Structures are given as C-alpha cells and as structure tokens.
C-alpha positions in Angstrom: 97.0 116.3 87.4 93.8 117.6 88.8 93.7 117.6 92.6 90.8 116.2 94.7 89.6 113.8 92.0 91.7 110.7 92.4 92.8 108.4 95.1 96.4 107.4 94.5 99.0 105.3 96.2 102.3 104.8 94.6 105.4 103.0 95.8 108.8 102.4 94.2 111.9 100.6 95.3 115.1 101.7 93.6 116.6 98.2 94.4 114.2 96.8 91.9 116.1 98.5 89.0 113.1 100.7 88.1 113.7 104.4 88.3 111.2 106.2 90.6 111.7 109.4 88.6 111.0 107.7 85.3 108.0 105.9 86.6 106.5 109.3 87.0 105.8 109.0 83.2 103.7 105.9 84.0 101.8 107.7 86.7 101.1 110.7 84.4 99.9 108.5 81.6 97.5 106.4 83.8 96.2 109.6 85.4 95.5 110.9 81.9 93.0 108.1 81.1 91.1 109.0 84.3 91.2 112.7 83.7 89.9 112.3 80.1 87.0 110.1 81.3 88.1 107.1 79.2 88.5 104.8 82.3 86.9 105.1 85.7 89.7 103.6 87.8 93.0 101.7 87.5 95.1 99.5 89.7 98.7 98.7 88.6 101.2 96.5 90.3 104.8 95.6 89.3 107.2 93.2 90.9 110.9 92.9 89.7 113.4 90.4 91.0 110.5 89.2 93.2 110.3 92.6 95.0 107.3 94.9 94.9 108.6 97.8 92.7 105.4 99.8 92.0 101.8 100.1 93.1 99.2 102.6 92.0 95.5 103.0 92.6 94.1 105.8 90.6 90.5 106.8 90.1 87.2 105.3 91.0 85.8 101.8 91.7 82.4 103.4 91.2 82.6 106.7 89.4 79.0 107.8 90.0 79.2 107.0 93.8 82.7 108.6 93.9 83.9 105.4 95.6 87.7 105.3 95.3 89.4 102.3 93.7 91.6 100.3 96.1 94.3 97.7 96.0 91.8 95.0 97.1 89.1 96.0 94.5 87.8 92.9 92.7 87.9 92.8 88.9 86.3 90.5 86.2 89.2 88.8 84.6 87.6 87.6 81.4 90.3 85.9 79.3 93.0 86.2 82.0 91.1 83.1 83.3 92.7 81.1 80.5 96.3 80.8 81.8 94.9 79.6 85.2 92.9 76.9 83.5 96.0 75.9 81.5 98.0 75.5 84.7 95.3 73.3 86.2 95.4 71.0 83.1 99.2 70.8 83.3 99.0 69.8 86.9 97.0 66.8 85.9 99.5 66.0 83.2 102.3 66.1 85.9 100.3 63.7 88.0 100.0 61.2 85.2 96.2 61.6 84.9 96.4 63.0 81.4 99.0 62.8 78.6 99.6 65.8 76.3 99.5 63.8 73.0 96.9 61.2 73.9 93.4 61.4 72.5 90.9 63.0 74.9 88.0 60.8 73.5 87.8 58.8 76.7 87.1 61.9 78.8 85.3 63.9 76.2 83.3 61.4 74.2 81.3 64.3 72.7 84.4 65.1 70.7 85.1 61.6 69.5 84.8 60.6 65.8 84.7 64.1 64.6 83.7 65.1 61.1 85.5 68.1 59.4 84.0 70.6 57.0 85.6 70.5 53.6 85.3 74.3 53.5 85.0 76.3 56.8 82.8 78.8 55.0 80.8 76.2 53.1 78.0 73.9 54.1 78.2 72.2 57.5 76.8 69.1 55.8 79.7 68.8 53.4 82.1 66.9 55.7 84.6 64.1 55.9 86.0 62.1 58.9 88.8 63.8 60.8 92.2 62.3 60.1 92.9 61.8 63.8 91.4 62.4 67.3 91.8 65.6 69.3 94.6 65.6 71.9 95.2 67.6 75.0 98.0 69.4 73.1 95.4 70.5 70.5 93.2 72.0 73.3 96.1 73.7 75.0 97.3 75.3 71.8 93.8 76.2 70.5 94.2 74.0 67.5 91.4 71.4 68.1 89.7 72.6 64.9 86.8 74.7 66.2 86.5 78.1 67.9 85.7 81.7 67.3 86.4 83.1 63.8 84.9 83.7 60.4 83.0 80.7 59.3 79.6 79.6 58.2 79.1 78.2 61.7 79.8 81.6 63.4 76.4 82.1 64.9 76.1 78.5 66.2 79.6 78.7 67.7 78.9 82.1 69.2 75.8 80.7 70.9 78.2 78.5 73.0 79.7 81.5 74.8 79.5 80.9 78.5 80.7 84.1 80.2 78.0 86.0 82.1 77.8 89.1 79.9 77.5 87.3 76.6 74.0 88.1 75.2 74.1 84.9 73.2 74.7 82.7 76.3 71.9 80.5 77.5 72.7 79.1 81.0 73.4 75.4 80.6 75.4 72.8 82.6 78.8 71.6 81.2 77.4 68.3 80.0 74.6 69.9 78.0 77.1 72.4 76.6 79.4 69.6 75.5 76.6 67.8 73.9 75.7 70.9 71.8 79.3 71.4 70.9 79.5 67.7 69.8 76.7 68.3 67.3 78.9 70.6 65.3 81.5 69.5 62.8 85.1 70.8 63.1 86.0 73.7 60.9 89.5 72.4 60.3 91.5 69.2 61.0 92.9 68.9 64.5 96.3 70.7 64.7 95.8 72.6 61.5 94.4 76.0 62.5 94.5 78.3 65.6 91.0 79.3 66.8 90.1 81.2 69.9 88.1 80.6 73.1 86.2 77.3 72.8 89.3 75.2 73.8 89.6 76.8 77.2 86.0 76.1 78.1 86.5 72.5 77.0 89.6 72.3 79.2 87.5 73.4 82.1 85.1 70.5 81.5 88.0 68.1 81.0 89.7 69.1 84.3 86.4 68.6 86.2 85.9 65.2 84.7 89.4 63.9 85.3 89.6 65.4 88.8 86.0 64.2 89.5 85.1 67.5 91.1 83.8 70.9 90.0 86.3 73.1 88.2 85.9 75.8 90.8 86.7 73.4 93.6 89.8 72.1 91.8 91.1 75.6 91.1 90.5 76.7 94.7 92.0 73.6 96.3 95.0 73.2 94.0 95.9 76.8 92.9 94.1 79.6 94.8 94.5 78.3 98.4 98.1 77.1 98.0 99.1 80.5 96.4 97.1 82.6 98.8 94.8 83.9 96.1 92.1 84.6 98.6 89.8 86.8 96.4 89.8 84.7 93.2 86.6 82.9 92.3 83.8 82.5 89.7 81.3 84.7 91.8 81.5 87.5 94.3 80.0 86.5 97.7 77.8 89.1 99.5 80.4 90.0 102.0 82.8 91.1 99.2 80.3 92.8 96.9 81.3 96.2 98.1 84.8 95.6 96.7 83.6 94.7 93.1 84.4 97.4 90.5 81.7 98.7 88.3 82.1 97.6 84.7 81.7 100.4 82.2 81.2 100.5 78.4 83.1 103.2 76.6 80.6 104.8 74.2 81.5 105.9 70.6 81.3 109.5 71.9 84.0 108.8 74.4 82.0 108.7 77.6 81.3 105.8 80.0 78.0 104.0 80.7 77.5 101.3 83.3 77.6 97.8 81.9 77.5 95.7 85.1 77.0 97.2 88.6 77.9 95.4 91.8 74.4 95.7 93.2 72.9 93.9 90.2 76.0 92.0 89.0 75.8 88.9 86.9 78.7 87.5 88.9 76.6 87.4 92.1 75.9 83.6 92.1 78.1 80.7 91.1 77.5 80.0 87.4 75.9 76.8 86.2 78.8 76.4 83.8 82.1 78.0 85.2 83.9 79.2 82.2 87.5 78.1 82.0 87.9 80.6 79.2 86.6 83.8 80.9 84.7 83.4 84.1 87.0 84.3 87.0 87.2 87.4 89.2 90.3 88.5 91.1 92.4 91.3 92.6 95.7 92.7 91.5 97.6 91.0 94.4 96.0 87.6 93.7 96.8 87.6 90.0 100.3 89.0 90.6 100.9 85.9 92.8 99.8 83.6 90.0 102.1 85.4 87.5 105.0 85.4 89.8 104.6 81.7 90.3 105.0 81.2 86.5 107.9 83.7 86.4 109.6 81.6 89.1 109.2 78.5 87.0 106.3 77.0 88.9 107.0 78.0 92.5 106.3 80.9 94.8 107.5 81.3 98.4 107.9 77.6 98.9 104.7 76.5 97.1 105.3 74.6 93.9 102.4 74.1 91.5 104.3 73.1 88.4 107.8 71.9 87.5 110.2 74.1 85.6 109.8 71.9 82.5 106.0 72.3 82.6 106.3 76.1 82.7 108.9 76.0 79.8 106.4 73.8 77.8 103.6 76.3 78.6 105.7 79.2 77.3 107.0 77.7 74.1 105.6 78.8 70.7 103.9 75.9 69.0 102.5 77.8 65.9 103.7 76.6 62.6 105.1 79.1 60.1 101.8 78.9 58.2 99.8 79.5 61.4 101.9 82.5 62.1 100.7 84.1 58.9 97.1 82.9 58.9 95.7 83.6 62.4 91.9 83.6 62.3 91.3 86.1 65.1 88.8 88.9 64.5 89.4 91.0 67.6 91.6 94.1 67.2 92.0 94.4 71.0 94.4 91.4 71.1 96.5 92.6 68.2 98.5 95.1 70.2 101.2 95.3 67.4 98.9 97.0 65.0 101.7 97.7 62.6 102.1 93.9 62.1 100.1 90.8 61.9 98.7 89.1 65.0 101.5 86.5 65.2 104.4 88.4 63.5 106.1 89.1 66.8 104.6 86.6 69.1 103.6 82.9 69.2 101.2 80.9 71.2 102.1 78.3 73.8 99.6 76.7 76.2 97.0 79.4 77.0 99.5 82.3 76.7 101.0 84.4 73.9 104.9 84.3 73.9 107.0 87.1 72.6 109.2 85.8 69.7 110.7 89.0 68.5 111.5 92.3 70.2 109.3 95.2 68.9 110.2 98.7 70.1 110.1 99.6 73.8 108.4 96.6 75.4 108.6 93.0 76.6 111.7 90.9 76.0 111.8 87.9 73.8 110.4 85.0 75.9 107.9 87.2 77.7 104.4 85.7 78.0 100.9 87.1 78.7 97.2 87.0 77.8 94.8 89.9 78.4 91.1 90.1 79.2 88.3 91.9 77.3 87.0 93.8 80.3 90.1 95.8 80.9 92.8 93.5 82.4 96.3 92.7 81.2 99.6 91.3 82.6 103.0 90.3 81.4 105.7 88.1 82.8 109.2 88.8 81.5 111.9 86.2 82.5 114.8 88.2 81.0 113.9 91.2 83.2 112.6 89.3 86.2 109.5 91.4 85.9 105.8 90.6 86.5 103.3 93.4 85.9 99.5 93.5 86.2 97.1 96.3 85.1 93.4 96.1 86.0 90.6 98.4 85.0 87.0 97.7 84.0 86.0 99.2 80.7 84.6 97.5 77.6 85.5 99.5 74.6 83.2 99.6 71.5 86.4 98.9 69.4 87.7 96.3 71.9 91.1 98.0 71.8 92.4 100.4 74.5 95.9 102.0 74.1 96.3 102.1 77.9 97.8 98.6 77.7 100.5 99.7 75.2 101.3 102.7 77.3 101.5 100.6 80.5 104.1 98.3 78.9 106.2 100.9 77.2 106.3 103.2 80.2 107.4 100.3 82.5 110.3 99.5 80.2 111.5 103.1 79.8 111.9 103.1 83.6 114.4 100.2 83.7 117.6 101.7 85.1 119.9 98.8 85.6 
C-alpha cells in the first residue's frame, strides 16, 4: 500500500466473530481500487451481532483537492432510497391507512381504469382494459405493469426519471408527474411482470397523499429522527456542503472525471419532486442504523418502526417461477451474479432483493439488500447477524463495479466463529 496517499481508519472487534487478521484482505482490496485510480474514496462499515466490527475510510472525498474521505462524508444514495420508501409505506399499512391488496385508485386516480398494451413492443394505441386495478402489493413488488425496460414506450418512460442527474428529467411537481404517467398505458397486466424504478417514485407520491404531508417531512418525522439518521435528506444544506463527496464518472480509459461537485451540486436545493426511488443522501452511520433496524426485525435501540411480521413480509420473495426466468432488467450493475440470470439466486420482496440460494462465498439465504447506481451498496444477513454498508461515489460507464463483489466475499471469508 502506498504511504502518504490515503486517510484510513480501521477498527475490528474479535468478539464480533470476524477475524482482524483476515479482514486485512478486505483492507488490501479496497485500497487497491484507490491505488489504481478506479475509485476516489471509500467508506465501509460492518456490524455483527449489533456490535461495530469494522470501519474503514480510505481515499479522498475530493481527489483534486486532496480532501480525505471521512466517516461523516455524505453520499448520494440513488436506489438505496427504495428500501426506505418501502418502510414508510409499510408503516402506513400497519396504521390501517393502507391495505396491501386493496386498489390504490382512491389515492392515485391517475392510475385508475388502466389500459394495457397487447404487445409491450407494439403500438401504444393497441390496448385493452386491464383485468384488475393496481394494488399496493403490486407497487411494492414492482409489478404494477409499467417501469424501465425494453418496450416501445422506453423513451416516454425514461422521460419520467426524477433523480437530479438524469438528463431526461424535467423538473415537475408530483401531481404533474402522475398526470403524465397516467397518460401512458401499462406494458403488462398488474402482477404479471417485474419492471424497475417507476413503482418507488409512485410510492413516494402515495405516501405523501395518504399522510397528507410532503414525503421528505414524513420520512424525517417517522424514520430519520426516531432512528437518529441526522444526515439523511433529499438535499444538502449549506452548513453540510463541505461534507458532500464529489461524484465521479469512470471513463472508458479507466480514469475519473467529475460528474457532480459539492460547490455546484444538483442536490443543493430540495427537489420539486422528491424521488422515492433514488433521491436521498446519507452517511454510512445513518444507513447502517436503518439496516440494523431491519436486521433486528423492525427495532433499533428501543425504537420500533415496524413489526417483526412486516419485516418478514418485506423480505419474502414474491416473484413467480416465470418471473424468475424473465426479468426485464437491462442494467448489468445489478446482476452481480454474472454467471447466472438476474433472479436465479435471489428473489424480490418489497423494495429489496432477497437471497434464495447460496452462491459461493457471500450472503446467506435470506439476506436482503438493494444497491445504488452512484456507488453505494449494503447487505443485511439475518443468519450471520451481519449488516454491512459500502459507500463510494463513482458512476461507471458499464454500470458494474466489481468492488461490491469483493466487499461481500472478503467480509464472509473473515467470519471466524
């Protein structure tokens, strides 16, 4: 490891059942990504049996300014927002304000009386009435019938992207966004097909309407403040801007170019439409608290957000055998098992992927997670009592970065009990 380049802090507790000696392999691998210039900086945090087992801060928050990355550095979560939105929706279910299998037409009239394309790659005018209404269960499992994927409506669906860095995105308020979505037919019957992204943004709108308050306020009052997630929000206030990591793009040649800089960040102001699918920012400690709450069946340090049964429902695989073999998901980054299909070894619950079969050196059956496209990932493993979060800020031109595979395999090789 090169001296004088990296800021690093590591800590291990043998009582966690992770070997400090074997975790050296994880240190070395993470350092390698910094040394090779593939990633500017990394923060990694592991808890096991609810004890902090490992923390590492390696590299730079801003490489050009030689500003070291720190434990309280703020990261753009992208799709790691989705599980948080899911928990918010389930809280409303547990309060009796929503029912999982009821139609959402009353709250989302823009999605009522849907028409369905006879062929997802055919004409959007060749449609027939949907066989049933869309339910909350459909939204939570991404099977409402519309979303990202290969279809003749691809460009029109892409134009609905709400996250700040999406070039297709036009700033609109949630009601306008829903109206535009409502103009489109469904690609498939509700419940028939798994399609990405759109469902979580709809969930954000649904939560705000049912709770009668903005999504950001509901999340802050009901999740962030109770759990002590003090740095999680949809925008970075001026007093915290110095802690925001620079977001880089990895070029085809292997270098890094600045994609979003703290001084000019697109996350400086609260968005007109806070994206329940990808809009939040957070720190490693904040997200670790959220994941530990789920790992502990809905409770953390005396604060309960969900019942045990709700967490079990969230982490159950709902994909049918056919959906396991026909996932319409055109992003290599999220297929971390490249030797197999997207859903050969995992299923999908409510806003999270669930491990259904052990594959090599990695998470146990029943583990759950969902990563983010800007360089963020996490896993909660109930069998091992383990919660681990890895945060960096690099957009790869291929969308896939092997550091996430290395992170997982090198955690599990360190298990010593």
